[in-house]
GUKOL-202559 format. One record per residue: residue number from 1; residue in one letter; x, y, z of N, C-alpha, C in turn. Coordinates in steps of 0.02 Angstrom, whole numbers. Example, Ala and Ser with C-alpha at 12.3 -4.5 7.8 and 13.67 -1.06 7.14 Angstrom:
% GUKOL-202559
pos	code	n_X	n_Y	n_Z	ca_X	ca_Y	ca_Z	c_X	c_Y	c_Z
1	a	660	-284	390	615	-225	390	660	-165	390
2	s	642	-112	354	684	-53	357	645	2	394
This chain:
% GUKOL-202559
pos	code	n_X	n_Y	n_Z	ca_X	ca_Y	ca_Z	c_X	c_Y	c_Z
1	m	-496	-9339	-339	-447	-9323	-288	-384	-9293	-317
2	a	-362	-9321	-373	-301	-9295	-404	-311	-9224	-427
3	l	-370	-9209	-456	-384	-9141	-479	-387	-9092	-420
4	a	-418	-9114	-365	-422	-9071	-306	-353	-9057	-277
5	t	-310	-9108	-277	-242	-9098	-252	-203	-9050	-295
6	l	-210	-9057	-361	-177	-9011	-407	-202	-8940	-399
7	a	-268	-8935	-387	-297	-8868	-379	-270	-8835	-316
8	r	-265	-8873	-261	-238	-8845	-199	-165	-8825	-207
9	r	-126	-8867	-241	-56	-8850	-252	-49	-8788	-296
10	g	-92	-8784	-347	-90	-8725	-390	-108	-8661	-352
11	a	-159	-8666	-308	-178	-8608	-268	-123	-8589	-219
12	a	-89	-8639	-190	-34	-8625	-143	25	-8593	-177
13	n	38	-8610	-240	94	-8581	-277	76	-8515	-310
14	l	11	-8500	-313	-10	-8439	-348	12	-8376	-312
15	l	2	-8375	-245	18	-8315	-207	93	-8298	-211
16	p	139	-8348	-200	211	-8331	-208	228	-8307	-278
17	a	197	-8337	-329	211	-8315	-397	187	-8244	-409
18	v	128	-8227	-381	103	-8158	-389	148	-8109	-353
19	m	171	-8126	-292	214	-8082	-254	281	-8071	-290
20	i	309	-8125	-317	372	-8119	-354	362	-8075	-416
21	g	305	-8085	-449	290	-8044	-508	283	-7970	-491
22	l	250	-7955	-435	243	-7885	-414	310	-7855	-396
23	c	352	-7893	-360	419	-7868	-343	460	-7854	-406
24	a	456	-7900	-455	493	-7891	-517	468	-7829	-554
25	f	403	-7817	-552	375	-7758	-586	398	-7694	-552
26	v	398	-7694	-484	419	-7635	-447	493	-7619	-461
27	v	535	-7672	-467	606	-7661	-476	623	-7647	-549
28	f	599	-7690	-594	619	-7685	-664	576	-7639	-706
29	g	516	-7622	-681	473	-7575	-718	506	-7508	-728
30	p	526	-7474	-673	561	-7409	-681	626	-7414	-720
31	l	663	-7470	-711	725	-7478	-748	712	-7484	-823
32	t	659	-7520	-841	642	-7525	-912	625	-7457	-941
33	n	585	-7418	-904	568	-7351	-928	630	-7307	-933
34	l	677	-7317	-887	740	-7279	-888	780	-7295	-951
35	f	785	-7359	-968	821	-7379	-1028	787	-7352	-1091
36	l	721	-7353	-1093	685	-7328	-1151	699	-7254	-1161
37	w	696	-7215	-1107	710	-7143	-1113	782	-7129	-1131
38	a	829	-7171	-1108	900	-7159	-1121	917	-7166	-1195
39	f	879	-7207	-1232	894	-7217	-1303	839	-7191	-1349
40	a	792	-7153	-1320	737	-7126	-1360	758	-7061	-1394
41	e	749	-7058	-1459	759	-6996	-1495	695	-6955	-1499
42	k	639	-6990	-1510	574	-6958	-1513	524	-7001	-1475
43	w	488	-6968	-1429	437	-7004	-1391	385	-6952	-1369
44	f	331	-6950	-1405	279	-6901	-1393	213	-6936	-1379
45	f	172	-6903	-1339	105	-6928	-1325	65	-6927	-1390
46	p	23	-6978	-1403	2	-7034	-1360	39	-7099	-1373
47	a	99	-7096	-1403	136	-7158	-1418	157	-7192	-1353
48	r	145	-7258	-1350	164	-7296	-1290	239	-7307	-1285
49	y	272	-7310	-1342	343	-7323	-1344	376	-7271	-1389
50	p	442	-7261	-1381	477	-7213	-1424	468	-7230	-1498
51	t	459	-7179	-1537	451	-7189	-1609	518	-7190	-1646
52	e	571	-7170	-1611	637	-7169	-1643	690	-7177	-1589
53	y	738	-7221	-1601	792	-7234	-1554	858	-7210	-1584
54	g	907	-7197	-1540	972	-7176	-1565	1018	-7157	-1507
55	f	1077	-7131	-1525	1128	-7113	-1475	1145	-7039	-1477
56	d	1100	-6999	-1506	1115	-6928	-1513	1121	-6894	-1444
57	f	1077	-6913	-1398	1079	-6881	-1332	1140	-6905	-1292
58	w	1164	-6965	-1305	1225	-6987	-1273	1284	-6944	-1295
59	q	1286	-6926	-1359	1339	-6883	-1383	1334	-6814	-1352
60	r	1273	-6790	-1342	1264	-6724	-1310	1288	-6725	-1238
61	v	1274	-6779	-1203	1294	-6783	-1133	1369	-6779	-1125
62	f	1406	-6812	-1169	1478	-6817	-1161	1516	-6765	-1202
63	r	1481	-6716	-1228	1517	-6659	-1257	1551	-6619	-1202
64	p	1609	-6589	-1217	1645	-6552	-1165	1603	-6496	-1134
65	r	1562	-6463	-1175	1523	-6407	-1149	1463	-6429	-1108
66	a	1444	-6493	-1111	1385	-6516	-1074	1397	-6520	-999
67	g	1460	-6528	-979	1476	-6529	-908	1471	-6597	-875
68	a	1456	-6649	-914	1449	-6715	-884	1516	-6741	-858
69	w	1570	-6730	-896	1635	-6754	-873	1656	-6719	-809
70	t	1644	-6653	-805	1660	-6616	-744	1619	-6641	-685
71	s	1555	-6653	-697	1511	-6678	-644	1532	-6748	-622
72	l	1552	-6789	-670	1574	-6857	-653	1638	-6854	-612
73	f	1686	-6812	-632	1748	-6805	-595	1734	-6780	-524
74	n	1690	-6730	-518	1673	-6703	-452	1641	-6756	-408
75	s	1596	-6795	-438	1561	-6847	-399	1610	-6898	-372
76	v	1655	-6922	-415	1702	-6974	-395	1752	-6946	-344
77	w	1778	-6886	-357	1828	-6856	-312	1797	-6844	-243
78	i	1737	-6816	-241	1704	-6802	-177	1689	-6867	-141
79	a	1666	-6918	-178	1651	-6982	-146	1713	-7014	-116
80	l	1770	-7012	-151	1832	-7040	-125	1856	-7001	-63
81	a	1850	-6935	-66	1870	-6895	-8	1824	-6909	52
82	t	1759	-6919	38	1712	-6935	91	1729	-7002	123
83	v	1747	-7051	81	1767	-7116	107	1829	-7109	151
84	g	1878	-7071	128	1938	-7062	168	1925	-7030	236
85	l	1884	-6977	237	1869	-6943	300	1827	-6988	345
86	s	1776	-7020	317	1731	-7061	357	1767	-7120	388
87	m	1810	-7153	348	1845	-7212	374	1900	-7192	423
88	a	1930	-7134	413	1980	-7111	461	1949	-7100	530
89	l	1886	-7081	532	1851	-7074	596	1820	-7139	619
90	a	1797	-7181	572	1760	-7241	589	1804	-7297	615
91	v	1866	-7303	589	1909	-7358	611	1926	-7354	685
92	p	1953	-7297	710	1965	-7294	782	1901	-7296	823
93	a	1847	-7263	798	1783	-7264	834	1754	-7334	837
94	g	1756	-7369	780	1730	-7438	779	1769	-7485	823
95	y	1835	-7477	824	1877	-7519	867	1862	-7507	940
96	a	1854	-7443	958	1840	-7427	1028	1771	-7452	1048
97	l	1722	-7444	1005	1654	-7466	1021	1649	-7542	1025
98	a	1691	-7577	986	1689	-7650	986	1729	-7680	1043
99	r	1782	-7647	1066	1828	-7678	1114	1825	-7648	1184
100	l	1812	-7584	1190	1815	-7552	1255	1747	-7556	1290
101	m	1748	-7563	1354	1686	-7566	1394	1664	-7494	1409
102	l	1638	-7462	1358	1616	-7393	1366	1549	-7391	1403
103	p	1542	-7346	1451	1480	-7344	1491	1418	-7324	1451
104	a	1427	-7282	1400	1370	-7257	1361	1375	-7282	1289
105	r	1396	-7345	1280	1407	-7371	1213	1343	-7371	1172
106	a	1288	-7394	1200	1225	-7396	1162	1203	-7326	1142
107	f	1213	-7277	1187	1195	-7208	1171	1239	-7180	1116
108	i	1303	-7196	1117	1349	-7172	1065	1330	-7201	997
109	m	1314	-7266	996	1292	-7297	934	1228	-7264	908
110	l	1184	-7246	955	1121	-7213	935	1134	-7144	906
111	i	1184	-7109	932	1199	-7043	907	1218	-7046	833
112	f	1256	-7098	814	1276	-7103	743	1216	-7118	698
113	l	1161	-7141	726	1101	-7154	686	1056	-7093	679
114	l	1067	-7042	720	1023	-6984	721	1017	-6949	653
115	p	1071	-6943	613	1062	-6911	547	1012	-6947	502
116	q	1003	-7012	513	954	-7049	473	885	-7050	505
117	a	880	-7027	566	816	-7029	602	772	-6969	586
118	f	801	-6916	558	763	-6855	543	765	-6842	468
119	p	716	-6805	442	717	-6788	371	781	-6750	353
120	s	810	-6768	297	874	-6739	278	869	-6665	258
121	l	811	-6645	233	804	-6576	209	817	-6524	263
122	p	782	-6526	320	798	-6474	371	868	-6479	398
123	i	896	-6540	402	964	-6547	426	1013	-6512	380
124	f	1006	-6525	315	1053	-6495	267	1042	-6420	260
125	v	981	-6397	269	969	-6324	266	1005	-6289	323
126	n	1001	-6318	384	1036	-6288	440	1112	-6293	433
127	i	1136	-6349	406	1208	-6355	394	1231	-6303	343
128	a	1191	-6293	290	1208	-6242	240	1212	-6173	272
129	h	1167	-6159	319	1168	-6094	353	1232	-6086	394
130	m	1251	-6139	430	1313	-6136	469	1374	-6131	425
131	f	1375	-6170	370	1432	-6169	325	1439	-6101	290
132	y	1382	-6068	279	1386	-6002	247	1424	-5953	292
133	g	1412	-5957	358	1448	-5914	404	1522	-5932	409
134	l	1539	-5995	395	1608	-6018	399	1645	-6012	332
135	g	1609	-5992	280	1639	-5986	214	1650	-6052	179
136	l	1611	-6103	198	1620	-6170	168	1569	-6184	113
137	n	1520	-6141	104	1472	-6151	50	1507	-6142	-18
138	g	1492	-6187	-63	1521	-6184	-130	1592	-6208	-133
139	t	1614	-6246	-82	1682	-6273	-81	1680	-6349	-78
140	y	1733	-6380	-103	1738	-6453	-99	1741	-6476	-27
141	t	1774	-6438	15	1779	-6456	86	1710	-6460	118
142	g	1668	-6410	104	1601	-6410	131	1559	-6468	107
143	v	1565	-6485	42	1526	-6540	14	1549	-6606	44
144	v	1615	-6615	51	1641	-6677	81	1618	-6684	153
145	l	1618	-6630	190	1595	-6633	260	1522	-6651	265
146	v	1480	-6622	221	1409	-6636	224	1393	-6706	200
147	h	1434	-6733	154	1425	-6802	132	1448	-6851	186
148	s	1495	-6830	228	1520	-6875	280	1470	-6885	336
149	l	1422	-6839	342	1372	-6846	396	1332	-6910	390
150	p	1299	-6924	333	1265	-6989	327	1314	-7047	317
151	g	1373	-7033	289	1421	-7086	277	1447	-7116	341
152	l	1452	-7076	394	1477	-7102	458	1429	-7154	488
153	v	1365	-7150	471	1318	-7200	496	1339	-7270	473
154	y	1350	-7277	408	1371	-7342	381	1440	-7360	407
155	a	1486	-7311	405	1556	-7326	421	1564	-7350	493
156	v	1535	-7314	540	1545	-7331	611	1510	-7396	629
157	w	1449	-7405	607	1412	-7465	625	1444	-7528	595
158	i	1464	-7524	532	1494	-7584	501	1564	-7595	528
159	a	1602	-7541	540	1669	-7549	569	1665	-7580	639
160	t	1617	-7559	678	1608	-7588	745	1593	-7663	740
161	a	1549	-7682	693	1534	-7752	684	1594	-7791	658
162	a	1634	-7760	614	1692	-7794	586	1744	-7808	641
163	f	1757	-7760	683	1805	-7771	737	1777	-7818	791
164	g	1711	-7817	799	1681	-7863	847	1684	-7935	826
165	a	1689	-7947	759	1692	-8015	733	1762	-8043	732
166	v	1813	-8005	751	1882	-8028	750	1892	-8081	804
167	d	1928	-8133	787	1943	-8188	834	1996	-8164	884
168	r	1975	-8156	946	2021	-8129	997	2073	-8179	1019
169	t	2059	-8243	1010	2109	-8293	1029	2172	-8286	987
170	m	2165	-8267	924	2224	-8256	882	2263	-8195	906
171	e	2228	-8144	928	2263	-8085	955	2301	-8104	1019
172	e	2269	-8143	1061	2302	-8164	1123	2363	-8208	1109
173	a	2357	-8251	1057	2415	-8293	1039	2472	-8250	1014
174	a	2457	-8199	975	2509	-8154	950	2542	-8117	1007
175	r	2503	-8095	1056	2532	-8059	1112	2576	-8106	1155
176	n	2554	-8168	1162	2594	-8217	1200	2661	-8232	1165
177	l	2662	-8225	1099	2724	-8238	1062	2769	-8177	1058
178	g	2748	-8123	1090	2792	-8065	1095	2773	-8006	1052
179	a	2720	-8011	1015	2699	-7955	973	2670	-7899	1016
180	g	2687	-7837	998	2661	-7780	1035	2590	-7763	1012
181	p	2559	-7715	1046	2490	-7696	1028	2483	-7673	955
182	m	2529	-7632	932	2524	-7606	864	2535	-7661	812
183	r	2584	-7704	825	2596	-7758	777	2538	-7808	777
184	t	2509	-7821	835	2451	-7865	838	2393	-7836	799
185	f	2383	-7771	806	2329	-7738	769	2342	-7741	694
186	r	2405	-7728	675	2422	-7726	603	2420	-7794	571
187	d	2446	-7846	605	2454	-7912	574	2396	-7960	588
188	i	2359	-7949	641	2306	-7996	661	2237	-7964	656
189	t	2227	-7908	690	2161	-7878	695	2138	-7848	629
190	l	2181	-7806	600	2161	-7770	539	2147	-7817	481
191	p	2188	-7868	467	2172	-7913	411	2104	-7948	419
192	q	2086	-7966	481	2021	-7998	492	1963	-7950	483
193	a	1973	-7887	503	1920	-7837	497	1918	-7805	428
194	f	1969	-7817	387	1975	-7783	323	1915	-7793	277
195	p	1888	-7854	269	1829	-7861	225	1770	-7817	246
196	g	1758	-7814	311	1704	-7771	335	1718	-7698	324
197	l	1781	-7677	332	1799	-7608	320	1793	-7590	246
198	v	1809	-7637	201	1799	-7626	130	1725	-7617	114
199	a	1683	-7659	144	1611	-7652	133	1586	-7585	159
200	a	1610	-7563	217	1590	-7498	243	1611	-7442	196
201	s	1672	-7447	168	1696	-7396	121	1652	-7393	59
202	i	1631	-7450	35	1589	-7452	-24	1521	-7421	-10
203	f	1492	-7436	48	1429	-7405	66	1435	-7329	69
204	v	1489	-7304	99	1500	-7232	103	1508	-7203	34
205	f	1546	-7236	-10	1557	-7212	-77	1491	-7207	-116
206	l	1451	-7259	-113	1387	-7259	-149	1340	-7207	-121
207	d	1339	-7199	-56	1296	-7147	-27	1318	-7078	-48
208	s	1383	-7066	-51	1408	-7001	-71	1397	-6986	-145
209	i	1409	-7035	-187	1404	-7022	-259	1331	-7011	-280
210	d	1283	-7036	-240	1213	-7026	-254	1182	-6968	-215
211	e	1220	-6937	-172	1193	-6884	-129	1174	-6822	-170
212	f	1113	-6799	-161	1089	-6740	-197	1075	-6682	-150
213	t	1037	-6694	-96	1012	-6639	-55	1069	-6599	-24
214	g	1118	-6634	6	1174	-6598	37	1214	-6558	-14
215	t	1226	-6588	-73	1264	-6552	-124	1225	-6492	-150
216	f	1159	-6500	-155	1117	-6445	-181	1120	-6384	-135
217	f	1117	-6394	-70	1115	-6338	-24	1184	-6311	-7
218	v	1235	-6353	-9	1302	-6331	11	1346	-6315	-50
219	g	1340	-6354	-104	1387	-6348	-159	1365	-6304	-217
220	t	1301	-6307	-235	1278	-6270	-294	1279	-6195	-280
221	p	1289	-6155	-333	1301	-6173	-404	1374	-6184	-422
222	d	1419	-6179	-372	1490	-6182	-388	1513	-6253	-403
223	i	1483	-6303	-372	1503	-6373	-380	1444	-6413	-407
224	s	1455	-6446	-463	1403	-6487	-494	1424	-6560	-494
225	t	1379	-6603	-472	1391	-6675	-473	1339	-6708	-519
226	l	1345	-6773	-529	1298	-6807	-573	1226	-6803	-548
227	p	1212	-6811	-483	1142	-6802	-461	1116	-6732	-474
228	i	1158	-6681	-467	1137	-6612	-482	1123	-6605	-557
229	l	1166	-6634	-599	1155	-6633	-671	1090	-6668	-690
230	m	1076	-6725	-658	1015	-6761	-672	954	-6721	-650
231	f	958	-6687	-593	902	-6647	-569	889	-6588	-616
232	n	941	-6554	-638	932	-6497	-683	901	-6519	-749
233	a	924	-6578	-775	895	-6604	-837	822	-6622	-828
234	s	805	-6652	-772	735	-6671	-759	691	-6610	-754
235	m	714	-6559	-717	674	-6498	-710	666	-6461	-775
236	g	714	-6470	-821	708	-6439	-887	669	-6480	-936
237	g	643	-6538	-915	603	-6580	-960	645	-6621	-1008
238	n	711	-6623	-997	754	-6662	-1041	764	-6731	-1010
239	y	715	-6774	-1020	715	-6839	-986	768	-6886	-1015
240	q	788	-6875	-1077	841	-6918	-1104	907	-6906	-1067
241	i	924	-6843	-1057	986	-6826	-1022	983	-6852	-950
242	a	925	-6842	-918	918	-6865	-849	924	-6941	-844
243	s	895	-6977	-893	898	-7050	-892	969	-7075	-904
244	i	1005	-7043	-949	1074	-7063	-962	1117	-7052	-900
245	t	1107	-6996	-867	1144	-6983	-805	1127	-7034	-752
246	a	1063	-7053	-747	1043	-7104	-698	1076	-7171	-713
247	l	1082	-7189	-777	1115	-7252	-795	1189	-7250	-776
248	i	1220	-7193	-785	1291	-7187	-766	1298	-7198	-691
249	l	1251	-7170	-651	1253	-7180	-579	1237	-7251	-559
250	l	1199	-7286	-601	1178	-7354	-586	1236	-7404	-592
251	v	1283	-7390	-636	1338	-7437	-649	1380	-7451	-587
252	p	1406	-7399	-553	1446	-7415	-492	1404	-7445	-437
253	s	1340	-7428	-433	1298	-7457	-381	1292	-7532	-389
254	i	1278	-7555	-450	1272	-7626	-462	1339	-7662	-453
255	g	1392	-7632	-480	1458	-7663	-475	1481	-7671	-403
256	f	1474	-7617	-364	1497	-7619	-295	1453	-7663	-251
257	m	1389	-7669	-267	1346	-7713	-229	1368	-7786	-236
258	l	1392	-7804	-295	1419	-7871	-305	1482	-7881	-263
259	v	1522	-7828	-257	1582	-7832	-215	1563	-7838	-141
260	i	1513	-7800	-120	1490	-7802	-50	1467	-7872	-32
261	e	1431	-7904	-79	1407	-7972	-66	1464	-8020	-51
262	r	1522	-8006	-81	1580	-8049	-69	1615	-8034	-4
263	f	1619	-7970	14	1659	-7950	72	1620	-7950	137
264	l	1555	-7933	134	1516	-7928	196	1490	-7996	216
265	k	1526	-8029	260	1511	-8098	280	1456	-8100	333
266	a	1430	-8161	343	1374	-8169	390	1394	-8152	462
267	d	1457	-8169	481	1477	-8156	550	1481	-8081	564
268	v	1497	-8041	512	1497	-7968	521	1426	-7942	524
269	l	1383	-7966	478	1314	-7943	477	1279	-7959	543
270	s	1294	-8016	572	1260	-8035	634	1279	-7991	693
271	r	1334	-7954	687	1356	-7912	742	1339	-7839	733
272	i	1308	-7820	678	1289	-7750	667	1235	-7731	717
273	g	1250	-7679	755	1203	-7654	805	1214	-7683	874
274	r	1260	-7732	881	1272	-7761	948	1323	-7721	987
């Protein structure tokens, strides 16, 4: 009986262990290969692992003529500008969607999801065609605008949830004590919604800094970002340069995700989409 019980327990624990192992392989397998390529000096078929490791390709990436510093600056500057534009539109839109009894509120929320409902390639191709007629192709303004299109999805939805989670009784108490609408918003509403707005800004920043398709059709060849640099290195067969660029992009993603975990609270998450 004891052996049968142990066998049943082992069989019951086997499936979760296998699933966890598969998930770990799917997540950490590509990352391991990425790290190997980033530090590989020589890796030729049929060798399973690099035959020589070093930092020579890291030095090549950060040489002034390599363009990595320019691409990094462009990526960060464009991402910050995208955050500014997206949040400038999302804060009033999110407040209105959370507080006002709009007749077509559900339809408006759905409209902000439409850029994610269709393949990005035809959308960005048509945007590039329109921007070409407006003279925005190859400009920072054009790239920021095209990055703001998917960024508004995160910004508006999370901002709406953040303002919806604000305790209205505190606002009413402030108004009863004589505070005006603007002061109530500044001192009561905004501080409560601030963590959610920070999380929305981080999502927009990460989406922008990793955006390739929009930058490729609207910005290149005049504007180069880290994803464009990684793509060019990959197409040229220089997997070390591509892997190093991918690791650089991975650092802010991991760091900001830890920040999001702190700021995006359960009460805000529960209101996303309501």
